[in-house]
PDB file of N, CA, C and O in Angstrom:
ATOM      1  N   MET A   1      65.539 124.568  29.554  1.00  0.00           N
ATOM      2  CA  MET A   1      65.302 125.049  28.220  1.00  0.00           C
ATOM      3  C   MET A   1      63.998 125.852  28.208  1.00  0.00           C
ATOM      4  O   MET A   1      62.959 125.361  28.648  1.00  0.00           O
ATOM      5  N   GLU A   2      64.058 127.080  27.708  1.00  0.00           N
ATOM      6  CA  GLU A   2      62.879 127.928  27.617  1.00  0.00           C
ATOM      7  C   GLU A   2      62.327 127.904  26.202  1.00  0.00           C
ATOM      8  O   GLU A   2      63.072 127.812  25.227  1.00  0.00           O
ATOM      9  N   GLN A   3      61.015 127.987  26.110  1.00  0.00           N
ATOM     10  CA  GLN A   3      60.358 127.976  24.812  1.00  0.00           C
ATOM     11  C   GLN A   3      59.370 129.143  24.781  1.00  0.00           C
ATOM     12  O   GLN A   3      58.607 129.347  25.725  1.00  0.00           O
ATOM     13  N   GLU A   4      59.392 129.901  23.695  1.00  0.00           N
ATOM     14  CA  GLU A   4      58.453 131.004  23.551  1.00  0.00           C
ATOM     15  C   GLU A   4      57.079 130.451  23.195  1.00  0.00           C
ATOM     16  O   GLU A   4      56.949 129.623  22.293  1.00  0.00           O
ATOM     17  N   ILE A   5      56.058 130.911  23.908  1.00  0.00           N
ATOM     18  CA  ILE A   5      54.695 130.468  23.667  1.00  0.00           C
ATOM     19  C   ILE A   5      53.893 131.684  23.211  1.00  0.00           C
ATOM     20  O   ILE A   5      53.915 132.730  23.859  1.00  0.00           O
ATOM     21  N   THR A   6      53.197 131.540  22.108  1.00  0.00           N
ATOM     22  CA  THR A   6      52.393 132.636  21.585  1.00  0.00           C
ATOM     23  C   THR A   6      50.949 132.499  22.065  1.00  0.00           C
ATOM     24  O   THR A   6      50.552 131.453  22.577  1.00  0.00           O
ATOM     25  N   LEU A   7      50.174 133.561  21.894  1.00  0.00           N
ATOM     26  CA  LEU A   7      48.761 133.506  22.238  1.00  0.00           C
ATOM     27  C   LEU A   7      48.056 132.459  21.390  1.00  0.00           C
ATOM     28  O   LEU A   7      47.135 131.794  21.865  1.00  0.00           O
ATOM     29  N   ARG A   8      48.473 132.309  20.152  1.00  0.00           N
ATOM     30  CA  ARG A   8      47.890 131.295  19.262  1.00  0.00           C
ATOM     31  C   ARG A   8      48.157 129.889  19.822  1.00  0.00           C
ATOM     32  O   ARG A   8      47.263 129.043  19.817  1.00  0.00           O
ATOM     33  N   ASP A   9      49.392 129.635  20.307  1.00  0.00           N
ATOM     34  CA  ASP A   9      49.713 128.334  20.919  1.00  0.00           C
ATOM     35  C   ASP A   9      48.797 128.061  22.117  1.00  0.00           C
ATOM     36  O   ASP A   9      48.285 126.953  22.279  1.00  0.00           O
ATOM     37  N   LEU A  10      48.600 129.080  22.947  1.00  0.00           N
ATOM     38  CA  LEU A  10      47.751 128.932  24.125  1.00  0.00           C
ATOM     39  C   LEU A  10      46.299 128.670  23.721  1.00  0.00           C
ATOM     40  O   LEU A  10      45.637 127.811  24.303  1.00  0.00           O
ATOM     41  N   ALA A  11      45.806 129.407  22.725  1.00  0.00           N
ATOM     42  CA  ALA A  11      44.429 129.213  22.255  1.00  0.00           C
ATOM     43  C   ALA A  11      44.237 127.798  21.720  1.00  0.00           C
ATOM     44  O   ALA A  11      43.220 127.165  22.002  1.00  0.00           O
ATOM     45  N   ASN A  12      45.199 127.298  20.953  1.00  0.00           N
ATOM     46  CA  ASN A  12      45.102 125.930  20.422  1.00  0.00           C
ATOM     47  C   ASN A  12      45.101 124.909  21.550  1.00  0.00           C
ATOM     48  O   ASN A  12      44.352 123.933  21.506  1.00  0.00           O
ATOM     49  N   TYR A  13      45.934 125.129  22.558  1.00  0.00           N
ATOM     50  CA  TYR A  13      45.991 124.222  23.700  1.00  0.00           C
ATOM     51  C   TYR A  13      44.645 124.203  24.434  1.00  0.00           C
ATOM     52  O   TYR A  13      44.133 123.133  24.762  1.00  0.00           O
ATOM     53  N   LEU A  14      44.077 125.378  24.691  1.00  0.00           N
ATOM     54  CA  LEU A  14      42.795 125.437  25.382  1.00  0.00           C
ATOM     55  C   LEU A  14      41.694 124.779  24.565  1.00  0.00           C
ATOM     56  O   LEU A  14      40.815 124.121  25.123  1.00  0.00           O
ATOM     57  N   ASP A  15      41.735 124.952  23.244  1.00  0.00           N
ATOM     58  CA  ASP A  15      40.761 124.283  22.374  1.00  0.00           C
ATOM     59  C   ASP A  15      40.854 122.766  22.515  1.00  0.00           C
ATOM     60  O   ASP A  15      39.834 122.079  22.568  1.00  0.00           O
ATOM     61  N   ASN A  16      42.068 122.251  22.576  1.00  0.00           N
ATOM     62  CA  ASN A  16      42.286 120.797  22.626  1.00  0.00           C
ATOM     63  C   ASN A  16      41.863 120.180  23.948  1.00  0.00           C
ATOM     64  O   ASN A  16      41.333 119.069  23.955  1.00  0.00           O
ATOM     65  N   ILE A  17      42.080 120.867  25.076  1.00  0.00           N
ATOM     66  CA  ILE A  17      41.774 120.248  26.358  1.00  0.00           C
ATOM     67  C   ILE A  17      40.392 120.604  26.899  1.00  0.00           C
ATOM     68  O   ILE A  17      39.907 119.954  27.826  1.00  0.00           O
ATOM     69  N   GLY A  18      39.755 121.624  26.335  1.00  0.00           N
ATOM     70  CA  GLY A  18      38.414 122.001  26.776  1.00  0.00           C
ATOM     71  C   GLY A  18      38.377 122.439  28.230  1.00  0.00           C
ATOM     72  O   GLY A  18      37.524 121.978  28.988  1.00  0.00           O
ATOM     73  N   ILE A  19      39.276 123.310  28.631  1.00  0.00           N
ATOM     74  CA  ILE A  19      39.388 123.740  30.025  1.00  0.00           C
ATOM     75  C   ILE A  19      38.132 124.474  30.486  1.00  0.00           C
ATOM     76  O   ILE A  19      37.531 125.233  29.726  1.00  0.00           O
ATOM     77  N   GLN A  20      37.740 124.239  31.749  1.00  0.00           N
ATOM     78  CA  GLN A  20      36.597 124.925  32.328  1.00  0.00           C
ATOM     79  C   GLN A  20      36.959 125.659  33.603  1.00  0.00           C
ATOM     80  O   GLN A  20      36.225 126.549  34.033  1.00  0.00           O
ATOM     81  N   PHE A  21      38.085 125.299  34.218  1.00  0.00           N
ATOM     82  CA  PHE A  21      38.533 125.947  35.451  1.00  0.00           C
ATOM     83  C   PHE A  21      40.010 126.276  35.323  1.00  0.00           C
ATOM     84  O   PHE A  21      40.742 125.611  34.591  1.00  0.00           O
ATOM     85  N   LEU A  22      40.443 127.307  36.038  1.00  0.00           N
ATOM     86  CA  LEU A  22      41.829 127.742  35.986  1.00  0.00           C
ATOM     87  C   LEU A  22      42.307 128.026  37.398  1.00  0.00           C
ATOM     88  O   LEU A  22      41.610 128.693  38.163  1.00  0.00           O
ATOM     89  N   ALA A  23      43.482 127.532  37.756  1.00  0.00           N
ATOM     90  CA  ALA A  23      44.058 127.807  39.068  1.00  0.00           C
ATOM     91  C   ALA A  23      44.860 129.093  38.994  1.00  0.00           C
ATOM     92  O   ALA A  23      45.656 129.293  38.076  1.00  0.00           O
ATOM     93  N   THR A  24      44.638 129.970  39.977  1.00  0.00           N
ATOM     94  CA  THR A  24      45.365 131.241  40.055  1.00  0.00           C
ATOM     95  C   THR A  24      45.783 131.489  41.496  1.00  0.00           C
ATOM     96  O   THR A  24      45.383 130.764  42.407  1.00  0.00           O
ATOM     97  N   ILE A  25      46.581 132.505  41.685  1.00  0.00           N
ATOM     98  CA  ILE A  25      46.922 132.966  43.032  1.00  0.00           C
ATOM     99  C   ILE A  25      46.179 134.280  43.248  1.00  0.00           C
ATOM    100  O   ILE A  25      46.321 135.213  42.458  1.00  0.00           O
ATOM    101  N   GLY A  26      45.395 134.355  44.306  1.00  0.00           N
ATOM    102  CA  GLY A  26      44.609 135.548  44.595  1.00  0.00           C
ATOM    103  C   GLY A  26      45.466 136.664  45.168  1.00  0.00           C
ATOM    104  O   GLY A  26      46.642 136.463  45.472  1.00  0.00           O
ATOM    105  N   LEU A  27      44.874 137.832  45.311  1.00  0.00           N
ATOM    106  CA  LEU A  27      45.581 138.979  45.876  1.00  0.00           C
ATOM    107  C   LEU A  27      46.000 138.732  47.323  1.00  0.00           C
ATOM    108  O   LEU A  27      46.915 139.382  47.828  1.00  0.00           O
ATOM    109  N   ASP A  28      45.331 137.795  47.986  1.00  0.00           N
ATOM    110  CA  ASP A  28      45.685 137.441  49.360  1.00  0.00           C
ATOM    111  C   ASP A  28      46.823 136.419  49.426  1.00  0.00           C
ATOM    112  O   ASP A  28      47.232 136.005  50.511  1.00  0.00           O
ATOM    113  N   GLY A  29      47.338 136.008  48.238  1.00  0.00           N
ATOM    114  CA  GLY A  29      48.445 135.064  48.190  1.00  0.00           C
ATOM    115  C   GLY A  29      48.022 133.610  48.275  1.00  0.00           C
ATOM    116  O   GLY A  29      48.874 132.722  48.257  1.00  0.00           O
ATOM    117  N   LYS A  30      46.730 133.347  48.369  1.00  0.00           N
ATOM    118  CA  LYS A  30      46.226 131.981  48.481  1.00  0.00           C
ATOM    119  C   LYS A  30      45.782 131.467  47.112  1.00  0.00           C
ATOM    120  O   LYS A  30      45.319 132.242  46.275  1.00  0.00           O
ATOM    121  N   PRO A  31      45.925 130.152  46.884  1.00  0.00           N
ATOM    122  CA  PRO A  31      45.484 129.590  45.596  1.00  0.00           C
ATOM    123  C   PRO A  31      43.970 129.632  45.463  1.00  0.00           C
ATOM    124  O   PRO A  31      43.239 129.466  46.439  1.00  0.00           O
ATOM    125  N   LYS A  32      43.522 129.853  44.256  1.00  0.00           N
ATOM    126  CA  LYS A  32      42.091 129.893  43.948  1.00  0.00           C
ATOM    127  C   LYS A  32      41.834 129.020  42.715  1.00  0.00           C
ATOM    128  O   LYS A  32      42.693 128.904  41.841  1.00  0.00           O
ATOM    129  N   VAL A  33      40.660 128.416  42.655  1.00  0.00           N
ATOM    130  CA  VAL A  33      40.221 127.707  41.455  1.00  0.00           C
ATOM    131  C   VAL A  33      39.051 128.509  40.923  1.00  0.00           C
ATOM    132  O   VAL A  33      38.021 128.648  41.582  1.00  0.00           O
ATOM    133  N   ARG A  34      39.225 129.034  39.720  1.00  0.00           N
ATOM    134  CA  ARG A  34      38.229 129.939  39.156  1.00  0.00           C
ATOM    135  C   ARG A  34      37.603 129.322  37.900  1.00  0.00           C
ATOM    136  O   ARG A  34      38.289 128.693  37.094  1.00  0.00           O
ATOM    137  N   PRO A  35      36.281 129.517  37.750  1.00  0.00           N
ATOM    138  CA  PRO A  35      35.663 129.081  36.499  1.00  0.00           C
ATOM    139  C   PRO A  35      36.160 129.968  35.366  1.00  0.00           C
ATOM    140  O   PRO A  35      36.424 131.154  35.567  1.00  0.00           O
ATOM    141  N   MET A  36      36.284 129.404  34.201  1.00  0.00           N
ATOM    142  CA  MET A  36      36.818 130.165  33.075  1.00  0.00           C
ATOM    143  C   MET A  36      35.948 129.930  31.853  1.00  0.00           C
ATOM    144  O   MET A  36      35.675 128.787  31.485  1.00  0.00           O
ATOM    145  N   GLN A  37      35.516 131.007  31.233  1.00  0.00           N
ATOM    146  CA  GLN A  37      34.801 130.904  29.972  1.00  0.00           C
ATOM    147  C   GLN A  37      35.784 131.268  28.883  1.00  0.00           C
ATOM    148  O   GLN A  37      36.381 132.344  28.911  1.00  0.00           O
ATOM    149  N   TYR A  38      35.951 130.391  27.938  1.00  0.00           N
ATOM    150  CA  TYR A  38      36.915 130.599  26.863  1.00  0.00           C
ATOM    151  C   TYR A  38      36.196 130.549  25.537  1.00  0.00           C
ATOM    152  O   TYR A  38      35.504 129.576  25.235  1.00  0.00           O
ATOM    153  N   ASN A  39      36.355 131.597  24.739  1.00  0.00           N
ATOM    154  CA  ASN A  39      35.755 131.665  23.415  1.00  0.00           C
ATOM    155  C   ASN A  39      36.885 131.796  22.397  1.00  0.00           C
ATOM    156  O   ASN A  39      37.490 132.863  22.288  1.00  0.00           O
ATOM    157  N   PRO A  40      37.185 130.721  21.641  1.00  0.00           N
ATOM    158  CA  PRO A  40      38.320 130.782  20.712  1.00  0.00           C
ATOM    159  C   PRO A  40      38.174 131.849  19.641  1.00  0.00           C
ATOM    160  O   PRO A  40      39.180 132.300  19.092  1.00  0.00           O
ATOM    161  N   ARG A  41      36.961 132.265  19.328  1.00  0.00           N
ATOM    162  CA  ARG A  41      36.770 133.306  18.317  1.00  0.00           C
ATOM    163  C   ARG A  41      37.287 134.648  18.791  1.00  0.00           C
ATOM    164  O   ARG A  41      37.615 135.503  17.968  1.00  0.00           O
ATOM    165  N   SER A  42      37.368 134.857  20.101  1.00  0.00           N
ATOM    166  CA  SER A  42      37.834 136.141  20.624  1.00  0.00           C
ATOM    167  C   SER A  42      39.358 136.291  20.488  1.00  0.00           C
ATOM    168  O   SER A  42      39.888 137.384  20.687  1.00  0.00           O
ATOM    169  N   CYS A  43      40.061 135.209  20.153  1.00  0.00           N
ATOM    170  CA  CYS A  43      41.519 135.248  20.028  1.00  0.00           C
ATOM    171  C   CYS A  43      41.984 135.490  18.595  1.00  0.00           C
ATOM    172  O   CYS A  43      43.188 135.554  18.347  1.00  0.00           O
ATOM    173  N   LYS A  44      41.070 135.624  17.660  1.00  0.00           N
ATOM    174  CA  LYS A  44      41.478 135.845  16.278  1.00  0.00           C
ATOM    175  C   LYS A  44      41.994 137.268  16.102  1.00  0.00           C
ATOM    176  O   LYS A  44      41.492 138.209  16.718  1.00  0.00           O
ATOM    177  N   ARG A  45      42.984 137.404  15.266  1.00  0.00           N
ATOM    178  CA  ARG A  45      43.538 138.714  14.978  1.00  0.00           C
ATOM    179  C   ARG A  45      42.645 139.487  14.019  1.00  0.00           C
ATOM    180  O   ARG A  45      41.889 138.897  13.247  1.00  0.00           O
ATOM    181  N   ALA A  46      42.737 140.796  14.073  1.00  0.00           N
ATOM    182  CA  ALA A  46      41.974 141.632  13.159  1.00  0.00           C
ATOM    183  C   ALA A  46      42.379 141.283  11.725  1.00  0.00           C
ATOM    184  O   ALA A  46      43.563 141.142  11.420  1.00  0.00           O
ATOM    185  N   GLY A  47      41.396 141.148  10.869  1.00  0.00           N
ATOM    186  CA  GLY A  47      41.672 140.857   9.472  1.00  0.00           C
ATOM    187  C   GLY A  47      41.694 139.374   9.145  1.00  0.00           C
ATOM    188  O   GLY A  47      41.865 139.015   7.980  1.00  0.00           O
ATOM    189  N   GLU A  48      41.527 138.505  10.124  1.00  0.00           N
ATOM    190  CA  GLU A  48      41.525 137.058   9.829  1.00  0.00           C
ATOM    191  C   GLU A  48      40.123 136.602   9.506  1.00  0.00           C
ATOM    192  O   GLU A  48      39.906 135.423   9.230  1.00  0.00           O
TER     193      GLU A  48
END
């Protein structure tokens, strides 16, 4: 079952868990753990 996830859903999730690191796959194909700075104010839509 697939579920559509919006940017707002993702922002709320990040707010709730307080994430500081994010796992990604690098250009070399190897997994990386990267520090992540997340500012929930940057996700607001224009006019909000």
